[in-house]
Structure formats: C-alpha cells, structure tokens
N, C-alpha and C positions, 0 to 999 in steps of 0.2 A: 449220436452222430446224425443219424436220420432226421431225429427230431429238429436239430439245429439247422441242417442243411435245408428240410421242409420250411421253416420259418424264414430263412434267409431268401428262398426262391420265391415266396410268397410276398414279401418285401420288393422283390423286383418284378412283379405284376403278373406271376405265374398261378395258375390254379393246380392244387396239389391233392392227390389222394393217396393216403398209406394205407396200405392192406398188409395185416399181420396173421401169421399162421395159427399160433397156440396160445393159449393162456389168457391173462388180461393185460392190457395195456399199462404199463406201470410207468414208463417216461412218455410223456405227450408233448407235442409243440405247443408253445404258448400262443400261437396265432389262432383265433377261433375259426378261421377261413381255412384251415387245413382238416379235410375230412379224415376220419380215422376208422377202419372197419375192420374187425376181426373174422377170421375164417372158421373159427371154432374146430380145428383139427386137434382132437386132444389124443388120438391114437391112430395107429394104422388103419383102422376101419371106417375112418371119418375123412380120409385122404381124396374119395372119388366126391364126395360131397363139397370138400373144400375146393376142389379143382373146378367143380362147376360153377361154384359161387364166384370164385377168382374170374372166371370165363365171363360170367353174367356182368360182374362189377366192371371190368375193362371193356365189354361192348358197350356199356351204358356210358362210362365215363370218356371213352376215346381218346387216350392220351396220345401225345405226340412221342413221348419218351416214357418206357417203364425201364426202371433203375431197381433190380433186386441186390439183396444184402444176405450174405452168408449160404452155406452150401445148400439147405433144404429149399429155401424160397428162391436160390439160383436155378436148380432143378426143376423146381416147380414152373418156375416162369418160362423156362426153356420150353417144356412141354406143353404148357397153354398156347404158347406161340404157334404151335402146328395147327391149332384150331381157331385160333383167335388173331385178327389183324393186330400188329404192332410195328409201326413205322420204325422204331428204334428201341434195341433192346441193350441194356448196359447190365453188366453181371459183375458186382464186387466180392471178392472173398476177404476175409478178415484174419486169417491165419496162417501160419506155415504149415501147421497139420489140420487137413480138413477132414480126416477120418480115415476108415479101414480101405480096403482095396476094393471092396464092391462100389463104395460110395465114390471112390476116385474114378472107377471105371465109368460110372454113370455120369460124372462129371465129364470126362473125357469125350464119350460118345455125344452127348449132348452140346458140346462147347461151340459146334460150329451153327447152332441155333441162335447164338448170341452175336450182335455186331462187334462187341468190344467186350473184353473181360479184363478186370482190373484187380490188384489187390492194394493194400494198405502201406506197405514197405517195400524197399528194394529187396530185401532179405527173403520176403515172402513171394516174391513174383516167380513164378514157374518159366520155363523156358518156353519159347513160341511167341504168340501175339499178345500176351498178357501185359499191361502196362501198370507202372506204379502211380497211384493217386494217394498221397497222404491225407490222414484224417486231419480235421481243421478244429481248431478249439476256439471257443469265444472267450477271447481273454478280458472283455467287458464284465462276462459273468463269473468266470473263473480268475479272481483276483484276490490278493489279501485283504482281508476285512477284520481290523482290530477290534472293533465292538462286537461282531460275531464271536471271534475268539474268546473274548470274556465271556458272554453269555453261554457260549457251547460248554466250554469247560466248567463253567458253574453248575449247568444242567447235568454233565456226565459226571462230574466228580474229577476234573483233571486240576488237581491242585498246584499251586504255583512252584512248588519244587519238586514236582514230578514230570518228566518229558513223556508226552504223549506218541506213541507210535501208531501210525494209521495204515491199515490196509482197507482196499476198496475193491469188491468184487464178487461174483458169484462164488459160492462155495462148492467147487466142482474140481474134478482131476486137473484140469487144464491149471488152474491157479494154483496148485501145490501148496496148500495151507499146511500139510503135515511138514514140509521144509521151514516155514515159518515158526511151527509149533516147537519143533527141534532146536531150532536158532535160539529162540526165547529160552528154551531150558539151559541153553549154554552161557546165556549171558551173565556175567558176574554180578550178583544182586548187591554185594557190599560196595560195588562201585557204582552203579548205575540205579538211580529211582525212577522206574519207569512203568507204564502201563500201556497196553496195546488194544486198541480199538478195532474191531472187524466190522465193517458196515457191508452189508449182504447176507443174501440168503441161498439155498442152494440143498442139493440132495446129500450133500456131506456134513451139514451142520451137526447134527446128532454125534457124528463121528468124531468131529473136531472138538466139541465139547467134551466127549469121552477121552479124547487123546489128551487135551489139555489137563484134565483131572489126573489121568494116569502119570504124567509127567510132572506133576505136582505146580502146575504154573496157572491154575484156574483162577487164581486170585489176582494175576497179572493180565489175563485177556478177557475183554468183555465184547461179547457177540452183540452187536447193534441192531441186526434183521435189516431189513430194507429201509434205507432213508431217502429224503426227497430233498435234503439240504446238503450235498455233497460239498460244495464250495466253502460253505461255513465249517464243515467239519475239517476240511483240509486247512483252512485258516486256524482252526484252534489246536491242530497237530504241529509237534516239533520235527518230526521225521515221517516220510511217506514211504512205506515198503511194497515191493510188487515182487511176490516170490514166485512166480509163474514157471511152470515147466515149458510151456512154448506161449507165444504171441505173435499176432500178426503186426501190430503196431505199437500196443501198450498205451492206450488213450488216457487211461487213468494217470499214468505217469506224467503225460504232457500236461494234464489238467493240474495235477500238484506243482510241477514245474510253474505254471502259469500262477499260481498261488504264491510262488516264493517259497517253496518248502525244500527242505534237503531230501532228495530222493535217493533210495538205496532200492536197487533193482536186479533181477537176475538177466543175464545175457542171453534173452529168449527172444528169438525171432527178430523183430525190426526194433526192439527196445534200445538197443546201441545206437542206431540212427537218431532216435529221440533224444536220449539223454546225453550222449556225447561226453564232453569234458565238463558238464555242468551237475554231475552227481556222482554217485558210486554204483559200479556194474561188478555183478560177482557171477560165478559159474551157476548152472542151474542144478538142481537138487544137491546142493552142498551146503548143508546148515550150518557148519563151522565157518565157511567162508562168508555166508551171510550174517551170522552172528558178530563176526570181527569187524562187518562193515558197518553193521548198526551201532556198535560200541563206539566206532571211529565217528560217526555221524553225531551220537550223543556226546562226545568229547568236545566237539568243537565249540569255541566260544560264540557266544550270541552275535558278535560283531561278525565274526565268519560265518556263520550260519546266513545271517542277513545279506552277506555279500554274494554267497553262492546263489541264494534264493533269487537275488536280483539278476546275475547271471542266467540262471535258469529261465526266469521269465522272459528276458531278452531273447533267448535262444527259441523260446516257443513263438514269440511275436515276429521273429525274423523267419523262420520256416515253416512254421504250422499254425497260421492264424487261420480262422475260419473263413475270412475273406479271400485268402488266398485260394483254399480249397472250392469255395463257391465259383470263382473264376475259371478253374479248372475244369470244374465239372459243367458249367456253362458250355465251355468251348467244345467238349466232349460232346454234350447232348447236341449241339448245332452241327457238328461235323461229321458224326458218326454216319 
C-alpha cells in the first residue's frame, strides 16, 4: 500500500522519501524517483541509532508531511517529532489488534504528538479522533490475466483438473495458518481434487510445514516462499483464502477480489467491510466453518465463479480503488 501510494503521489508531482525500520526492502515503488532508505534496526539495541538516522534524514529532506504506518513506526515518528520539525504528522494503524498493554500505553501517551491518527477500516477505528481511510487497490495491476494463469499453473503444477486454493501473507500468528491447515485436513478428498499454495514467509514457516506433515496433508500444501508476482498467482488460483485471526483491512482479500477470484475469509476486523456479499465469510479460529466454505467455493460452477468474481471486482472498483485512496490522503495532507 505504501509503495503504491508513493508511486501515485510522485505522479502528482510530489517528492517522496520512504524510510523503513527493519530488514531489507522487499516491496518497492516502481518509480525511480522515490528514495527508499532503511534504518537498519535489527534489535532493540539499534533503536537509538535508528532514531538518530531518521532525525538526520528528516532534517535533510524537510518534508511537508510525514506519514507513518503501523505501530512501531507510528511511535518512533511521534518521538522523533519532539526533536525534529514536522509541519504535519499523520499516523496510520493497520490492525484491530496493535499489541500488548505496554505497546498500547505508549500509543495513547504519544497520540497527542500526531496531527491525525487513522486506521484502515471502520471496525479497527478506536474511539476518539481516529479516522477511517480505507486502503486502495490498483485495479490495473490487480486484474485477471488468462495468459498468466496458464503460465503460473504450468510452472507450479496446477493441473487443469485440480482446483488451486491460494493464501498470501506472512507466516505469523496474526494470519492463523493453523486454522487453514486444520481446515484443509477436514476437506473431503474424494469430493474435491485441490492443492493449496501459500505465498509468503515468516517465523512460523517451519512450524506450519511440520503441522502439514503431522496432519497428513503435506502433499496438498505447497509453501512458495516470498513471491513478487502476486497478481499472477491470484489469476492462477481458483479460490483465495484469508484465514486470519485478526486484520485491519484485509488488503490481500481486496486484491484477490480485484483479480475476480472467489474469496473465502474469516470475519476478522475490517474484512467484512471489504468482502461484503461478494465472497464467503466465516468465524475466526473455526477450521470446520472454513473447510465448509472452501468446499462450497470449490463446488461452484465455472460460470458462477466467474459471475461472483466480476461482482467482487466491481465492489473493489467502487469502494476501494487506489485513485480514491490517493485523493483522500491528498486532502488529509493539505488540511491537517
């Protein structure tokens, strides 16, 4: 979302600097005009160094607006503002659950340092001055591609008579892949010929591979690791699944809808707002309900899947387009 927003803002004639806190940048803007700089914070002992580097970068760049995303960056940006001029600071949360009591205490104590606080769904917005600004999806990037479908299915072994269920997301507690593993174990194999692709990596990858083996479903689940062709993967899939325990918006569900996929998702955070009546919603942490919905999705005729996919894409175009999000952010930047 940040990369797409940066590209769109550059197209409007703005200068953009993206500062990220940890690791290596894996998703980048397409525009070469966007500067991307890491702070190199790999552990708590590097926080002070990262703080000083961010302060130096902001003093050099002299932005009109600083827009931070997610809890650690929001708190860091607020604290840096104490010692660094920031004409406007906008802080965006992306989840209904931002962490434990100490983290939320730090959030509340520093909230006054931001000019405006936002979240990505109505469900996730806390009481007070926080506003909702939905994520935006590039419907030109995320769209069904029949040629990509054939190429990717050939590459990954998605045979014509096998339905592909795709999940995309970090292998972490939030995304609740055990929910998906147990659901897959409950699906009737005699009734459905299918395979599950999981795109993403994370701290629970080995645990999930071990769980798949223990449940006897390792032949049905393929861990793809980090992929940079998500729109193509979505085109290659028949059903998209989001098994999360909690979400703010459920961006990948909206992206799959833009690719005209049948979406099965848990009712976690703002996902209900996104999916509406254009997919299947099930309770969180309920493998049987998830399995039942996946079976219903796979039982749909090709024409019914196509029709639902078109309804899903239209919903995204109407309510969650990138263009709409960019306009909302531009107004916030100018009016804060």
